[in-house]
C-alpha positions, -999 to +999 in steps of 0.1 A: +183+583-617+208+611-620+205+635-650+243+638-652+256+617-681+280+589-672+302+599-701+305+635-687+314+622-653+340+599-667+352+628-690+365+646-659+393+620-658+407+636-690+411+668-670+431+655-641+467+667-636+486+644-660+516+643-637+496+626-609+499+588-603+469+568-616+476+530-618+502+508-601+509+475-618+537+451-611+556+477-590+554+505-616+531+536-616+515+550-648+504+586-644+471+602-655+488+617-686+496+581-698+459+571-692+446+602-710+470+595-740+457+559-745+421+570-740+424+597-766+441+573-790+411+550-787+389+580-795+409+588-826+411+553-839+374+547-835+367+579-854+392+569-881+376+535-884+342+550-895+322+530-869+308+563-855+290+558-822+282+522-828+288+496-801+322+482-793+330+447-780+357+449-753+379+421-741+397+435-711+423+420-689+435+435-656+462+456-672+468+494-671+462+497-708+427+481-704+418+506-678+429+534-700+410+519-729+379+517-708+382+554-701+384+559-738+351+540-743+333+555-713+340+591-722+319+586-754+282+578-756+284+542-769+274+508-758+301+484-746+298+447-749+320+428-725+338+395-734+357+375-708+394+371-717+396+340-695+388+316-723+405+300-753+412+320-784+386+300-803+360+308-776+369+345-777+366+345-815+332+329-812+320+356-787+333+383-810+313+369-839+281+364-818+281+399-804+286+414-839+298+448-829+314+469-857+346+474-836+365+453-810+389+466-784+413+439-772+446+433-755+477+428-775+481+393-762+446+384-775+455+393-811+456+357-822+451+340-855+416+331-844+406+366-835+422+381-865+403+357-888+369+365-873+375+403-874+385+400-911+356+377-920+330+399-903+345+432-915+351+444-879+377+470-869+401+455-844+420+479-820+447+464-797+460+479-765+495+476-753+515+495-727+528+518-754+498+526-775+465+517-790+466+507-827+444+493-854+453+456-862+424+450-886+408+478-906+371+470-908+347+475-937+317+485-916+307+521-911+280+537-890+268+573-892+244+570-863+244+598-837+256+592-801+234+566-783+210+584-760+208+554-736+241+534-739+246+503-719+274+482-705+266+447-714+280+430-683+288+393-680+272+372-653+296+351-632+287+318-649+282+299-616+257+274-630+263+278-667+282+298-693+284+335-686+256+355-701+255+392-711+232+415-692+228+451-705+230+477-677+222+514-685+254+534-680+234+558-659+232+531-632+269+536-627+265+573-627+240+569-599+266+548-580+292+575-584+270+603-572+252+585-543+279+569-522+291+598-502+323+604-522+332+632-545+333+627-583+371+633-583+385+616-552+415+629-532+446+620-553+466+617-520+443+590-506+455+554-504+451+536-537+422+511-542+433+475-547+416+462-578+417+424-585+382+417-599+377+416-637+364+448-653+339+427-673+316+417-644+294+437-621+317+435-591+346+449-611+326+477-627+310+487-594+344+489-577+357+510-605+327+534-603+336+539-566+373+544-571+393+548-604+364+564-623+363+591-596+400+598-599+413+576-571+446+558-576+444+521-582+468+492-575+459+467-602+463+429-599+459+403-627+442+381-601+439+381-564+467+365-544+473+365-506+509+376-509+500+406-531+471+416-509+492+413-477+519+435-493+493+461-503+478+462-467+513+464-451+523+493-475+492+514-475+475+505-442+439+507-454+411+506-428+387+486-451+392+460-479+370+441-503+378+405-508+363+375-526+348+352-500+372+324-511+401+346-498+390+346-462+399+310-454+430+314-476+442+342-453+436+320-422+453+290-438+483+311-448+488+322-411+491+359-419+502+376-387+476+397-369+500+427-369+501+427-407+463+434-408+462+457-378+449+487-398+419+467-412+386+473-394+362+459-420+364+433-447+335+433-472+327+403-493+298+388-512+308+370-544+298+337-528+285+323-495+309+324-466+308+297-439+298+315-406+323+294-387+351+307-410+337+342-406+338+339-368+373+325-368+386+353-390+370+380-368+384+364-336+419+360-352+423+394-366+399+417-348+384+428-381+347+425-389+335+408-420+305+425-436+286+404-461+268+420-491+243+405-516+239+416-552+239+403-587+243+415-623+206+415-628+202+440-599+229+464-612+249+457-580+242+452-543+207+452-529+215+441-493+244+447-470+256+443-435+267+479-430+291+490-402+262+506-384+242+474-385+272+454-374+278+478-345+242+474-334+237+436-338+272+421-338+275+384-339+238+379-332+234+382-370+266+362-380+263+349-415+237+375-426+241+397-457+223+424-437+192+443-446+178+457-479+197+488-490+177+520-494+151+517-522+155+479-525+128+454-515+132+417-507+107+389-503+107+351-502+084+329-523+076+292-518+090+275-548+062+249-548+031+269-541+041+304-552+030+317-519+048+347-503+064+333-471+065+349-437+097+358-418+120+329-410+109+305-437+131+293-465+123+299-501+133+317-534+143+353-531+126+380-552+141+415-554+131+450-564+163+469-573+158+507-575+186+509-602+167+485-625+130+496-621+099+489-600+094+453-611+101+422-589+131+402-601+129+365-595+161+347-585+172+311-580+187+318-546+173+300-516+172+323-487+154+332-455+147+366-441+144+367-403+119+387-382+144+416-380+146+418-418+181+403-421+189+382-452+206+348-450+217+331-482+214+293-482+222+282-517+210+281-553+179+262-562+191+256-597+223+240-584+204+215-562+212+178-566+182+155-569+193+122-554+164+099-558+136+117-539+160+139-519+172+174-526+208+181-517+222+216-517+259+216-526+266+245-503+253+226-473+277+197-480+306+221-488+301+239-455+302+206-435+333+194-454+352+226-446+346+219-409+370+189-412+405+200-400+422+187-431+399+203-457+408+238-471+383+241-499+354+218-510+333+219-541+303+197-546+283+190-578+257+165-590+268+139-616+245+115-635+236+082-619+216+054-636+197+046-604+195+078-584+193+103-613+220+123-597+247+116-570+267+142-551+304+143-560+330+162-540+363+178-550+386+184-521+416+207-517+435+198-485+453+221-462+491+221-465+511+200-441+483+178-429+478+141-430+453+134-458+420+118-445+406+087-461+374+089-481+357+068-455+367+093-428+352+122-448+320+102-455+316+097-417+323+133-411+295+143-435+271+117-421+277+131-386+263+164-396+238+158-424+213+131-435+229+102-454+217+113-489+241+142-486+272+120-484+291+123-517+294+091-538+323+103-559+355+120-547+385+138-562+415+154-545+431+183-563+459+208-557+433+237-559+396+237-564+389+255-597+373+290-594+358+312-621+367+348-629+344+360-601+363+338-576+333+315-571+336+277-574+334+268-611+309+239-610+312+233-647+349+225-643+341+203-613+317+182-634+344+179-660+367+162-635+342+134-630+331+132-667+367+127-676+367+096-654 
């Protein structure tokens, strides 16, 4: 682990020429002087509040003021506890109370009666961020004279794929290590194309992207949420050679019929938030001449631990289609039989275990079903904790989703298990159709699944929706899928 403090590395952002462009949002640039001003206001207000170097709960949205506020927090040695803004005011207030930090940094639009009430009741200082300034909205009663935290963390939120997002503390030096060990300078070339940022700051994907771009002084084009039109406009204007996308965006680009010439500058697309159907990967590569490089990581690993790198792709090409590549330097991967606990040889399917050099020497158990082939390439199959137990059969939702997406009328498919009085669980499918196609019947879709998979995999319940719900990490939100069936 690097000896340079993350707070010192981020502190260099306060020294950048204030006239230089920093953040583009909704067609307008904010310069580094604007970022530095908001960051220093956060410094001053925290000092004024009397909370010292105590932890701060942070509720960021993808807004320029949230990025500036993040700089204000990261340039001090204090723990940051992330809270998702993508929830109701009542849920946000409950998260604030549960985390119990003496101060809370939140967006102006999240200053609601619910958040104000919990801040006042708990004696917390509330600082809101707007495009004009940071300001105290609730003067707290709690003080802390503790010295700077010698080992501050960023308490990152998991994606919440199989349940509510959970907080996972990551030492801030993990992000310092990322900044100093990826072949880019601590202060990037300010004339380089901006980095397109659409992931939330509060999860590992967002923070990892920021550590490799904005926190090194690179300009950022900021989006509230990913959209095909905004991404396409960015690529056409700045002509980047690489781009990171959520895996759900890949079929969306194909379905939108984006012209090949619009993406002519792109050589590589990196993705890894969720599994990508190899057939869609192949179709995208054939359509646009750009290679898709899959990565594998998680909050618990402090970021990626395996990746299909450009060098590996150049060597192996489509022979390893669908693979997330090999273990990254220092990482170790192995597969364990979920029934016997035995470590399995190459080619056999089981539960993945990981040693991440960022997190320590211990093996970390996962719920991911994978196989590692004889050449050391990782293939992700699905999540064991999301498996549907239909009678005596185990059904992986990802397998059924992949088959459903092969149907020419299906754009997106999500599958979950719902309670069944006889079978214990039955698979249920939520379908988003492609535009301008004749909708298939349920019987047609059942035959399609039966043609590819054993009959226990055929969904019993079906819903057709305008768009399949995704969570803030752009993965299928299985909790919301279940609610569609529980609501009748």
